[in-house]
C-alpha positions in Angstrom: 24.8 -17.2 43.5 25.7 -15.0 40.7 25.2 -17.8 38.3 21.5 -18.5 39.2 20.7 -14.7 39.4 21.8 -14.6 35.9 20.0 -17.3 34.8 17.1 -16.0 36.3 17.2 -12.6 34.7 17.7 -14.5 31.2 14.6 -16.5 31.6 12.5 -13.4 32.5 14.1 -11.6 29.4 13.0 -14.6 27.1 9.7 -14.9 28.7 9.2 -11.1 28.2 10.1 -11.4 24.5 8.0 -14.5 23.8 5.1 -12.7 25.4 5.4 -10.0 22.8 5.7 -12.3 20.1 2.1 -13.7 21.0 0.4 -11.1 19.3 0.3 -11.8 15.6 1.1 -8.9 13.3 -1.7 -7.3 11.3 -1.9 -8.6 7.7 -0.3 -7.0 4.9 -1.2 -8.8 1.7 1.7 -8.6 -1.0 2.3 -9.5 -4.6 -1.3 -10.8 -5.0 -1.7 -11.5 -8.9 -4.3 -9.4 -11.1 -4.1 -11.6 -14.1 -7.0 -14.1 -13.0 -9.4 -13.7 -15.7 -9.8 -14.3 -19.3 -7.5 -11.5 -20.6 -4.9 -9.3 -19.1 -6.4 -6.4 -17.0 -5.6 -2.6 -17.6 -5.1 -0.2 -14.8 -8.8 0.7 -15.1 -9.9 -2.9 -14.8 -7.7 -3.4 -11.8 -9.1 0.0 -10.0 -12.8 -1.0 -10.9 -12.3 -4.4 -9.5 -10.7 -3.2 -6.0 -13.5 -0.4 -5.9 -16.3 -2.9 -6.5 -15.0 -5.6 -4.1 -14.7 -3.1 -1.5 -18.0 -1.6 -2.1 -19.7 -5.1 -1.7 -18.0 -5.5 1.5 -19.0 -2.1 3.0 -15.7 -0.7 2.6 -15.6 3.2 1.6 -13.1 3.1 -1.2 -11.3 6.3 -2.5 -9.1 6.3 -5.6 -6.2 8.5 -4.4 -4.3 8.6 -8.0 -2.9 6.2 -10.1 -2.4 2.8 -8.5 -3.6 3.6 -4.8 -6.7 3.3 -3.3 -7.7 4.0 0.2 -10.1 1.8 1.9 -12.1 2.8 5.3 -14.4 0.3 7.2 -16.4 1.4 9.9 -18.0 -1.3 12.2 -19.8 0.0 15.3 -17.0 2.0 17.3 -13.9 0.7 15.0 -12.6 2.5 11.9 -10.0 0.6 10.0 -8.0 2.0 7.3 -5.9 0.5 4.4 -4.2 1.0 1.2 -4.5 -0.9 -1.9 -1.6 -0.1 -4.2 -1.7 -1.8 -7.6 -0.8 -2.1 -11.2 -1.9 -4.1 -14.0 0.3 -7.2 -12.5 -0.1 -7.2 -8.9 -1.7 -5.5 -5.8 -1.2 -5.2 -2.1 -3.1 -4.3 0.9 -1.6 -2.8 3.5 -2.8 -1.7 6.9 -2.7 2.0 7.8 -4.5 2.3 11.0 -7.4 1.5 13.2 -9.4 3.6 15.8 -11.6 2.2 18.4 -13.3 3.7 20.8 -14.1 0.7 23.1 -10.6 -0.5 23.0 -11.4 -4.0 22.1 -8.8 -6.8 22.2 -9.8 -8.6 19.4 -9.1 -5.7 17.0 -5.9 -7.4 15.5 -7.9 -10.4 14.5 -10.7 -8.5 13.0 -8.2 -6.3 10.7 -6.6 -9.5 9.6 -10.1 -11.2 8.8 -11.4 -7.9 7.1 -8.3 -7.8 4.8 -8.4 -11.2 3.8 -12.1 -10.7 2.9 -11.2 -7.8 1.0 -8.7 -9.7 -0.8 -11.1 -12.6 -1.6 -13.6 -10.1 -3.0 -10.8 -8.5 -5.1 -9.9 -11.6 -6.5 -13.4 -12.7 -7.2 -13.8 -9.3 -9.1 -10.6 -9.9 -11.2 -11.9 -13.2 -12.2 -14.9 -11.5 -13.7 -12.8 -9.7 -16.0 
């Protein structure tokens, strides 16, 4: 009996652990290259591409110093915040926070979609350099 109880506890712990893994992580985009256009970009080029991409996707983008832009996207009751860190060779988009007055369960998927769209927009802007 002791063995059956131990197996039952083990199965319960594994099930709980797997249930916790069911929710995918919020996307963090790292190592994306900035060298997509005809010429190597400057810091000003990369900053301008990120700001323009964000603006086209309704993000409020704020340069916070060399190599850092904070993006805020408000949609209905939800506000998502990301940091975009960059240099002349790479950029990354990192999730910072989300607030939602309605506590929508699709919030993680939506954040991932918005981060991927922002990355696509940045890539498109960098291709135009």
